C-alpha positions as CSV (number, residue, x, y, z in Angstrom):
1,M,85.0,140.3,103.1
2,P,85.8,138.8,106.5
3,L,89.9,138.4,106.4
4,N,91.1,135.0,106.4
5,P,94.4,133.4,106.1
6,T,94.5,134.1,102.4
7,V,94.0,137.8,102.9
8,S,96.5,140.4,104.3
9,E,95.2,143.9,105.3
10,V,97.5,146.8,103.7
11,E,96.3,150.3,104.2
12,G,92.4,149.8,103.7
13,L,93.3,147.2,100.7
14,L,92.6,143.3,101.2
15,V,95.9,141.6,99.7
16,Y,95.5,137.9,98.4
17,N,98.7,136.6,99.9
18,Q,99.2,133.9,97.3
19,S,99.1,136.3,94.5
20,R,102.4,138.2,95.2
21,V,104.7,137.7,92.6
22,E,108.2,139.5,91.7
23,L,110.0,140.1,88.5
24,E,112.9,142.3,87.8
25,G,112.4,144.5,90.4
26,T,108.6,145.0,89.9
27,S,106.2,143.3,92.3
28,F,102.4,142.2,91.3
29,F,99.7,141.3,93.6
30,L,95.9,141.0,93.4
31,A,93.7,142.9,95.8
32,R,90.2,144.5,96.6
33,K,89.5,147.4,98.6
34,A,87.6,147.2,102.2
35,G,84.0,147.1,101.6
36,S,84.2,146.7,98.1
37,E,83.9,143.3,95.9
38,E,86.0,144.7,93.0
39,K,89.4,143.2,92.6
40,L,92.3,144.9,91.2
41,L,95.9,144.6,90.0
42,G,98.4,145.6,92.4
43,V,101.6,146.9,91.0
44,Q,104.7,148.1,93.0
45,G,107.4,149.2,90.7
46,P,108.1,150.5,87.0
47,V,105.8,148.9,84.2
48,T,104.6,150.5,80.8
49,E,102.5,148.0,79.5
50,L,99.5,148.1,82.0
51,E,96.0,150.7,81.2
52,G,94.1,152.6,84.0
53,A,96.3,153.2,86.7
54,Q,95.3,154.6,90.0
55,P,97.1,155.6,93.2
56,G,97.5,152.7,95.8
57,P,98.9,152.5,99.2
58,G,103.0,152.6,99.8
59,G,103.7,154.1,96.3
60,S,102.2,151.1,94.3
61,H,99.7,151.7,91.8
62,L,96.2,149.9,91.1
63,Y,94.7,148.6,87.8
64,P,91.4,147.4,86.7
65,L,90.9,143.7,85.4
66,T,90.8,144.5,82.0
67,S,91.6,142.2,78.7
68,G,94.1,144.2,77.9
69,N,96.1,143.7,81.4
70,A,95.3,140.3,81.8
71,L,97.2,139.8,78.4
72,A,100.2,142.3,79.7
73,L,100.3,139.8,82.8
74,R,100.3,136.5,80.3
75,R,103.5,138.0,78.6
76,R,105.3,138.9,81.7
77,F,104.6,135.5,83.4
78,P,104.1,132.3,80.8
79,W,102.7,130.4,83.4
80,L,99.4,132.6,83.5
81,A,98.8,131.5,80.0
82,P,97.3,128.2,78.7
83,T,99.5,125.6,76.8
84,P,99.2,122.5,75.3
85,L,99.2,119.4,78.1
86,G,99.3,116.3,75.9
87,L,98.7,112.8,77.5
88,M,99.0,113.6,81.1
89,T,95.9,112.7,83.1
90,S,93.5,116.0,82.5
91,A,90.5,117.6,84.2
92,G,88.4,120.4,82.6
93,F,86.7,122.9,84.8
94,G,83.8,124.4,83.6
95,D,83.3,128.1,84.9
96,R,79.7,129.7,83.7
97,L,80.5,132.7,86.0
98,G,84.1,133.4,85.8
99,M,84.5,133.3,89.5
100,A,85.3,129.3,90.3
101,T,88.8,129.3,89.2
102,P,90.1,129.7,92.9
103,G,88.0,126.9,94.1
104,H,89.3,124.3,91.3
105,I,92.5,125.3,92.3
106,R,92.4,124.7,96.1
107,A,90.8,121.0,95.0
108,L,93.7,120.2,92.7
109,R,95.8,121.5,96.0
110,Q,94.0,119.2,98.2
111,V,94.2,115.9,96.5
112,P,97.5,114.4,97.3
113,Q,99.6,114.9,94.3
114,G,96.9,116.6,92.6
115,Q,98.7,119.7,91.1
116,E,101.5,117.1,89.7
117,R,99.1,114.6,88.3
118,I,96.5,116.1,87.0
119,A,96.8,118.6,84.2
120,P,94.0,121.2,84.6
121,I,91.9,123.1,82.0
122,F,90.8,126.4,84.2
123,A,89.2,127.7,80.9
124,Q,86.4,125.7,79.0
125,Q,83.4,126.7,77.6
126,S,81.3,126.0,74.0
127,V,79.9,128.3,71.7
128,R,76.3,127.6,73.5
129,E,77.5,128.1,76.9
130,N,79.2,131.6,75.6
131,T,76.1,132.1,74.1
132,R,73.7,131.6,77.0
133,T,76.1,133.1,79.5
134,G,76.9,136.3,77.3
135,R,80.5,135.9,77.8
136,S,83.1,135.9,74.5
137,P,86.1,133.1,74.7
138,Q,88.6,136.0,75.5
139,Q,86.6,136.7,78.8
140,V,86.6,133.0,79.6
141,V,90.6,133.1,79.3
142,D,90.7,136.3,81.4
143,D,88.8,135.4,84.1
144,A,90.8,132.1,84.7
145,T,94.0,134.2,84.4
146,W,92.8,136.3,87.3
147,G,92.0,133.4,89.0
148,L,95.2,131.7,88.8
149,L,97.1,135.0,89.8
150,Q,94.9,134.9,92.9
151,E,95.9,131.4,94.0
152,G,99.6,131.6,92.6
153,W,99.4,128.7,90.2
154,N,102.4,128.2,88.2
155,S,101.9,124.8,86.7
156,P,100.9,124.2,82.9
157,W,97.0,124.8,82.2
158,G,94.7,124.3,79.4
159,A,92.1,126.1,77.8
160,D,89.2,124.2,76.2
161,A,87.4,125.5,72.9
162,D,84.5,123.0,73.7
163,H,82.0,121.3,71.1
164,L,82.9,123.2,68.2
165,K,81.0,122.2,65.0
166,T,81.7,124.4,62.5
167,P,85.1,126.0,61.2
168,S,83.3,129.8,61.3
169,V,83.1,129.4,64.9
170,T,87.0,128.5,65.6
171,G,88.4,132.3,65.0
172,D,87.5,134.0,68.6
173,F,88.9,130.6,70.3
174,V,92.0,131.0,68.4
175,E,92.5,134.6,68.5
176,A,92.1,134.2,72.5
177,G,94.9,131.8,72.9
178,Y,93.1,128.7,73.7
179,T,95.3,125.7,73.6
180,F,92.7,122.8,73.3
181,F,89.8,122.4,70.8
182,T,87.0,119.7,70.8
183,I,85.7,118.8,67.5
184,D,82.3,117.9,67.9
185,P,80.8,116.0,64.4
186,G,77.6,114.8,66.1
187,D,75.7,116.3,63.9
188,W,77.3,114.1,60.8
189,V,77.0,111.0,62.9
190,D,74.3,108.7,61.3
191,D,72.4,107.0,64.4
192,A,69.9,105.5,61.8
193,A,72.5,103.4,60.0
194,E,73.1,101.2,63.2
195,S,69.9,99.3,62.7
196,A,69.3,100.4,58.4
197,A,68.3,97.6,56.5
198,Q,70.9,96.0,54.0
199,V,69.5,97.7,51.0
200,D,69.2,101.1,53.0
201,L,72.7,100.6,54.3
202,A,73.8,100.1,50.8
203,D,72.8,103.6,50.0
204,R,74.2,105.0,52.7
205,I,78.2,103.6,52.0
206,E,77.4,105.0,48.3
207,S,76.3,108.4,49.5
208,L,79.5,108.8,51.6
209,P,82.0,111.6,51.1
210,W,84.4,109.7,49.5
211,D,86.1,112.3,48.0
212,T,87.0,114.0,51.3
213,L,87.4,110.7,52.6
214,E,90.6,110.3,50.0
215,D,89.3,106.9,49.7
216,S,86.8,104.6,47.9
217,Q,84.3,101.8,48.9
218,G,86.9,99.3,47.2
219,D,90.0,100.9,49.3
220,L,87.7,100.7,52.4
221,E,86.8,97.1,52.2
222,A,90.2,96.1,51.0
223,R,91.9,97.5,54.3
224,Y,89.1,96.0,56.8
225,L,87.4,93.0,55.4
226,D,88.5,89.8,56.9
227,S,91.0,91.8,59.3
228,S,90.9,91.4,62.9
229,F,91.7,93.4,65.9
230,A,92.1,92.0,69.6
231,V,91.3,94.2,72.9
232,E,90.4,92.9,76.2
233,G,89.4,89.3,75.0
234,P,88.7,87.1,71.9
235,A,90.0,88.8,68.6
236,Q,87.1,90.5,66.7
237,M,86.5,90.4,62.8
238,F,85.5,93.1,60.0
239,D,82.7,91.5,58.3
240,R,81.2,93.7,55.4
241,E,78.3,94.2,57.5
242,I,80.2,95.7,60.7
243,L,82.2,97.5,58.3
244,W,79.2,99.1,56.6
245,R,77.6,100.4,59.5
246,A,80.7,101.7,61.1
247,A,81.1,103.6,58.0
248,A,77.9,104.9,57.2
249,K,77.4,105.7,60.9
250,Y,80.3,107.4,61.1
251,G,82.4,107.9,58.1
252,A,80.7,111.7,57.3
253,A,81.5,112.5,61.1
254,V,85.4,111.6,60.2
255,S,85.1,113.6,57.2
256,H,83.9,116.5,59.1
257,T,86.6,116.4,61.6
258,V,89.3,116.1,59.0
259,A,88.2,119.2,57.9
260,M,87.9,121.1,61.3
261,Y,91.4,119.7,61.9
262,R,93.0,120.8,58.7
263,H,91.1,124.3,59.4
264,L,92.9,124.8,63.0
265,L,96.3,123.8,61.5
266,G,95.8,126.8,59.1
267,A,94.6,129.0,61.6
268,M,97.1,128.1,64.5
269,G,99.9,128.3,62.3
270,S,103.0,127.4,64.1
271,R,101.0,127.1,67.8
272,S,100.9,123.5,68.9
273,F,97.6,122.4,70.3
274,D,95.6,119.8,71.5
275,L,92.6,118.0,70.3
276,E,89.9,116.3,71.1
277,V,87.4,114.3,69.2
278,S,83.7,114.1,70.7
279,V,81.0,111.6,69.4
280,D,79.2,111.4,72.9
281,E,76.2,113.3,72.5
282,T,74.6,111.1,70.2
283,S,71.4,108.7,70.8
284,T,73.6,105.3,70.0
285,T,76.6,103.7,71.6
286,T,79.9,103.6,70.1
287,S,80.7,99.9,69.8
288,V,84.8,98.9,70.0
289,A,84.6,98.1,66.2
290,E,83.0,101.7,65.3
291,H,86.0,103.3,67.7
292,F,88.5,101.1,65.9
293,Y,87.0,102.4,62.3
294,I,87.0,106.1,63.7
295,A,90.8,105.9,65.1
296,S,92.0,104.2,62.0
297,E,90.5,106.5,59.2
298,L,91.4,109.7,61.3
299,R,95.0,108.6,61.8
300,R,94.9,107.5,57.8
301,L,94.2,111.4,57.1
302,G,96.6,112.7,59.3
303,V,94.7,113.9,62.6
304,Q,96.6,113.8,65.5
305,W,94.5,114.0,68.8
306,V,95.1,113.6,72.4
307,S,91.7,112.2,73.4
308,L,88.6,110.8,71.9
309,A,85.1,110.7,73.8
310,P,83.1,107.7,72.6
311,R,79.2,107.3,73.2
312,F,79.5,105.0,76.3
313,V,76.9,102.6,77.3
314,G,74.3,103.8,79.6
315,S,73.6,107.3,80.5
316,F,75.8,110.1,81.3
317,E,73.1,112.6,82.1
318,K,74.1,116.4,83.1
319,G,74.6,116.9,86.9
320,V,74.0,113.6,88.3
321,D,75.7,110.0,88.7
322,Y,76.0,107.8,85.8
323,I,72.9,105.8,85.3
324,G,73.3,102.2,83.9
325,D,74.9,98.6,84.4
326,L,78.3,99.6,86.0
327,D,79.5,96.1,85.2
328,R,78.8,96.2,81.5
329,F,80.2,99.9,81.5
330,A,83.5,98.4,83.2
331,G,83.5,95.5,80.4
332,E,83.0,98.1,77.1
333,F,85.0,100.8,78.9
334,A,87.9,98.1,78.8
335,Q,87.9,97.8,75.4
336,H,87.7,101.5,74.6
337,A,90.7,102.0,76.9
338,A,92.7,99.2,75.4
339,L,92.2,100.6,71.8
340,A,93.1,103.9,73.0
341,K,96.4,102.5,74.0
342,E,97.3,100.5,70.8
343,L,96.2,102.9,68.4
344,G,97.2,106.2,70.0
345,P,98.0,106.1,72.8
346,Y,95.4,108.7,73.4
347,K,93.0,109.5,76.7
348,I,89.9,108.5,76.8
349,S,87.5,111.6,77.4
350,L,84.5,111.2,79.9
351,H,82.1,113.9,78.6
352,S,79.4,114.9,80.7
353,G,81.6,114.0,83.5
354,S,80.6,115.6,86.2
355,D,79.2,113.9,89.2
356,K,80.0,110.5,87.6
357,F,81.4,109.1,90.9
358,S,80.4,105.7,90.6
359,V,82.8,105.5,87.2
360,Y,85.9,107.4,88.0
361,G,87.6,104.8,90.0
362,I,86.7,102.3,87.1
363,A,87.9,104.6,84.4
364,A,91.1,105.3,86.1
365,D,91.9,101.4,87.1
366,L,91.3,100.5,83.1
367,A,93.3,103.4,81.5
368,G,96.2,103.1,83.4
369,S,99.1,104.4,81.1
370,R,101.0,102.5,78.9
371,S,104.6,102.6,80.3
372,G,106.4,105.9,79.7
373,Q,103.8,107.5,77.7
374,A,102.0,109.4,80.6
375,Q,101.6,110.0,83.7
376,G,98.6,108.5,85.1
377,P,95.5,107.0,83.9
378,L,95.2,108.1,80.1
379,I,92.0,110.0,80.9
380,H,90.3,113.2,80.3
381,L,87.4,114.5,82.7
382,K,85.6,117.3,81.6
383,T,83.2,119.0,83.9
384,A,80.9,122.0,83.3
385,G,77.7,123.0,85.2
386,T,78.6,121.3,88.3
387,S,80.3,124.4,89.2
388,Y,77.1,126.4,88.5
389,L,75.4,124.5,90.9
390,E,77.9,124.9,93.8
391,A,77.5,128.6,93.2
392,L,73.8,127.8,94.0
393,R,74.6,125.8,96.8
394,T,76.3,128.9,98.2
395,V,73.8,131.0,97.6
396,A,71.2,128.4,99.0
397,E,73.5,128.6,102.1
398,V,73.8,132.6,102.3
399,D,71.2,134.1,100.7
400,R,67.9,132.1,101.0
401,P,65.8,134.8,99.4
402,L,67.5,135.0,96.3
403,F,67.7,131.1,96.3
404,R,64.3,130.7,96.1
405,E,63.6,133.4,93.4
406,I,66.0,131.5,91.3
407,L,64.6,127.9,91.8
408,T,61.1,129.4,91.1
409,F,62.3,130.9,88.0
410,S,64.4,127.4,86.8
411,R,61.1,125.6,87.5
412,G,59.4,128.1,85.2
413,C,62.1,127.7,82.6
414,Y,62.9,123.8,82.8
415,E,60.6,122.4,80.2
416,V,61.9,124.8,77.5
417,D,65.7,125.1,78.1
418,R,65.9,120.9,78.7
419,A,65.4,120.4,75.0
420,T,69.3,120.8,73.9
421,Y,70.2,118.7,77.3
422,H,70.2,115.0,78.0
423,V,68.3,114.8,81.2
424,S,65.6,112.9,82.8
425,G,64.7,115.0,85.8
426,Q,61.0,115.5,86.3
427,L,59.9,118.8,87.0
428,D,56.9,117.6,89.2
429,K,59.3,115.9,92.0
430,V,60.9,119.4,92.8
431,P,59.3,121.3,95.2
432,A,58.0,125.0,94.7
433,S,60.1,127.2,96.8
434,A,56.8,127.9,99.2
435,A,57.0,124.6,100.2
436,L,60.5,124.2,101.6
437,G,62.0,125.8,104.9
438,D,64.9,127.5,105.0
439,L,67.0,124.5,106.3
440,A,65.6,122.3,103.4
441,L,67.2,124.8,100.7
442,P,70.7,123.5,100.4
443,G,69.5,120.0,100.2
444,L,67.6,120.4,97.0
445,L,71.5,120.6,95.6
446,D,71.9,116.8,96.5
447,D,68.6,115.9,94.9
448,F,68.4,113.9,91.0
449,D,65.4,115.9,89.8
450,A,66.3,119.3,91.4
451,R,69.6,119.1,90.3
452,Q,68.9,118.7,86.5
453,V,66.3,121.7,86.5
454,L,68.6,124.0,88.2
455,H,71.7,122.8,85.8
456,V,69.7,123.1,82.1
457,T,68.2,126.6,83.2
458,F,71.2,128.4,84.0
459,G,71.9,130.6,80.8
460,S,68.0,131.6,81.6
461,A,68.6,132.0,85.3
462,L,71.9,134.1,84.4
463,D,70.1,136.4,82.0
464,R,67.5,137.5,85.0
465,F,69.8,136.9,88.1
466,G,73.6,137.2,87.0
467,A,74.5,140.7,88.7
468,Q,72.8,139.5,92.2
469,L,74.6,135.9,91.7
470,E,77.9,137.2,91.1
471,S,77.6,140.0,94.0
472,V,76.3,137.4,96.4
473,L,79.2,135.1,95.4
474,G,82.0,137.9,96.0
475,S,80.6,138.8,99.3
476,H,81.0,135.2,100.4
477,E,83.8,134.1,97.9
478,E,85.4,131.9,101.0
479,T,82.0,129.8,101.4
480,H,81.7,129.4,97.4
481,Y,85.4,128.2,97.3
482,D,85.2,125.8,100.1
483,F,81.9,124.0,98.7
484,L,83.8,123.9,95.3
485,Q,86.7,122.6,96.9
486,A,85.2,119.8,98.9
487,H,82.9,118.9,95.7
488,F,86.0,118.6,93.0
489,V,88.0,116.9,95.4
490,R,85.9,114.2,95.4
491,H,85.9,114.3,91.3
492,L,89.8,114.1,91.1
493,A,91.0,111.9,94.1
494,P,90.2,108.8,92.3
495,F,92.7,109.7,89.4
496,V,95.6,109.9,91.6
497,G,94.6,107.0,93.7
């Protein structure tokens, strides 16, 4: 690794300058041996809780970056442990390789007041992503911890257990210290209720889980029928059809969310946490009346949440900008944001938020905080695979033969791997590796179709090329961080303008 302003050489050891921290006479730092990609924890002074000591320069000791050592550091330095973030404007940084946190931090620091005004979630992965990357929830938190130490981050940050669908999958996240839980009841959303015939709609209402909703059809109608709510325009009325369609569509999802929330309350014990409710991965748009129903019912049933992700009008496809009518999006987003302020306040969450550059300014303007309730817009931005694409951009610059292999392999996997993602990229629009000159390779990371092909095949690609990718990124980490920093400044800047 070439020397740069963030690294100093000490007796053959490359020390990350910003990682140096001292407590009660003992100094800690992150380092790597010259010519090696392996990072080590350096300690000068007495410690008893770390494992795997080996001698280092100047009487120091070096320790491997194990999970046990990461836990010991989080206990010594509370700012290295995730914490609930509340209503602050926030951004989630998915990191599928566990190597991107330093670049994310640098982006936050480059944006004016970014570190003060945007609360980051550096550890964020779903069960699906963990399965495809072969990483555990604990590894995700630990990798973020080492990145935080490397860059000297000492502000609050969070860890998001994303897209949780059943209680059985929450245990490993709770044990690993996660502080943000995203409930995804999408499998319980009945999209067909939106257009069902009246007789069919009545059957759907009758079959709702009234016991777990602690409700009845009569009580539901007494609360809503002939009532109105006003957001960004004339008051809207709940008639029977609007109410029935909202309840039939989202009633089971509300019931499931309540069960998940109560399970988490028991599992977390005395530990506080942030909850997000996500109904974005469905085929039909969430209307403002449906949003009102969801939030009102969750509140009636005692759920406390900090953010909600509706299914917005238009398309939030993976890895590319918003597809749709921006004026219509702005009009509907304004209503969702107004409801969130009125019924909460809580944040509106932009899921699949990576690379949606055309909507960031709109969302930030319309979700401005209610006075005294939050710092900055009531927004949570969630990104994921875009960091993986910046890793591939790095490879396209520094190891073109490897990038060509990944491109060829990903083209072969796309039609299968796309099945569980919302994408429209067309494989026949992505040129084969052999048809491209070296200088054209990085440009694929700016192409709509190529981005989606590379994005959704990450799991298959990591199975085949994960070790090679990590080696290349470790050898060219400053280039990797530079790409991440530039890319995420574009994501974050609109929310602090």
